[in-house]
C-alpha positions as CSV (number, residue, x, y, z in Angstrom):
1,X,0.0,0.0,0.0
2,X,2.9,2.4,0.8
3,X,4.4,1.7,-2.6
4,X,1.2,2.6,-4.3
5,X,0.9,5.9,-2.3
6,X,4.5,6.7,-3.2
7,X,3.8,6.0,-6.9
8,X,0.8,8.2,-6.8
9,X,2.7,11.1,-5.2
10,X,5.5,10.7,-7.8
11,X,3.0,10.8,-10.6
12,X,1.2,13.8,-9.1
13,X,4.6,15.6,-8.7
14,X,5.5,14.8,-12.4
15,X,2.1,16.2,-13.6
16,X,2.5,19.4,-11.6
17,X,6.1,19.8,-13.0
18,X,4.7,19.4,-16.5
19,X,1.9,21.9,-15.7
20,X,4.5,24.4,-14.4
21,X,6.5,24.1,-17.6
22,X,3.3,24.6,-19.6
23,X,2.3,27.7,-17.6
24,X,5.8,29.1,-18.0
25,X,5.7,28.6,-21.8
26,X,2.3,30.3,-22.0
27,X,3.6,33.4,-20.2
28,X,6.8,33.4,-22.3
29,X,4.8,33.1,-25.6
30,X,2.1,35.7,-24.5
31,X,3.9,38.8,-23.2
32,X,1.6,40.9,-21.0
33,X,-0.5,37.9,-20.0
34,X,-2.4,38.7,-16.8
35,X,-4.5,36.1,-15.1
36,X,-6.4,35.8,-11.8
37,X,-6.4,32.5,-10.0
38,X,-9.8,31.8,-11.3
39,X,-8.8,32.5,-14.9
40,X,-5.7,30.4,-14.6
41,X,-7.8,27.5,-13.2
42,X,-10.2,27.7,-16.1
43,X,-7.5,28.2,-18.8
44,X,-5.4,25.2,-17.7
45,X,-8.2,23.1,-16.2
46,X,-6.7,22.9,-12.7
47,X,-8.5,22.3,-9.5
48,X,-8.0,25.1,-6.9
49,X,-5.3,23.3,-5.0
50,X,-3.3,22.5,-8.1
51,X,-3.6,26.0,-9.4
52,X,-2.4,27.4,-6.1
53,X,0.6,25.1,-6.1
54,X,1.6,26.0,-9.6
55,X,1.2,29.7,-9.2
56,X,2.8,29.8,-5.8
57,X,5.8,27.8,-7.1
58,X,6.2,30.2,-10.0
59,X,6.0,33.2,-7.7
60,X,8.6,31.7,-5.4
61,X,10.9,31.0,-8.3
62,X,10.5,34.7,-9.2
63,X,9.1,33.8,-12.7
64,X,5.7,35.3,-11.8
65,X,4.6,38.1,-9.5
66,X,1.2,38.7,-8.0
67,X,0.0,42.2,-8.8
68,X,-2.1,44.4,-6.4
69,X,-5.2,43.6,-8.4
70,X,-4.7,39.9,-7.8
71,X,-3.5,39.0,-11.3
72,X,-0.4,37.0,-11.9
73,X,2.1,38.5,-14.4
74,X,5.5,37.6,-15.6
75,X,8.2,39.3,-13.5
76,X,10.3,41.6,-15.7
77,X,13.9,40.5,-16.0
78,X,16.3,43.2,-14.8
79,X,18.1,43.5,-18.1
80,X,14.9,44.1,-19.9
81,X,13.6,46.6,-17.5
82,X,16.9,48.6,-17.8
83,X,16.5,48.3,-21.6
84,X,12.9,49.5,-21.5
85,X,13.8,52.5,-19.3
86,X,16.6,53.5,-21.7
87,X,14.2,53.1,-24.7
88,X,11.6,55.3,-22.9
89,X,14.2,58.0,-22.2
90,X,15.3,58.0,-25.8
91,X,11.8,58.1,-27.1
92,X,10.7,60.8,-24.6
93,X,13.8,62.9,-25.6
94,X,12.7,62.8,-29.3
95,X,9.2,64.0,-28.7
């Protein structure tokens, strides 16, 4: 019985890893994607517990951040934010 329980935990862990990779790919492929927990559950067909695990793991890994409005967005990488700031300065200076 313990072997079966361990097998089921291993399978669940593998499925959650696959789901985390899928969510990461979606955020990478869709810049600006903003989803609430409920929207993420529906989009990826997750139950509330699975969705919470996936989102929390991605926030802890600093891939996502939770905004004040409760949406999950991709955390901007430092090199891109510096690039964006420079681009804005140059664009503002040309106006």
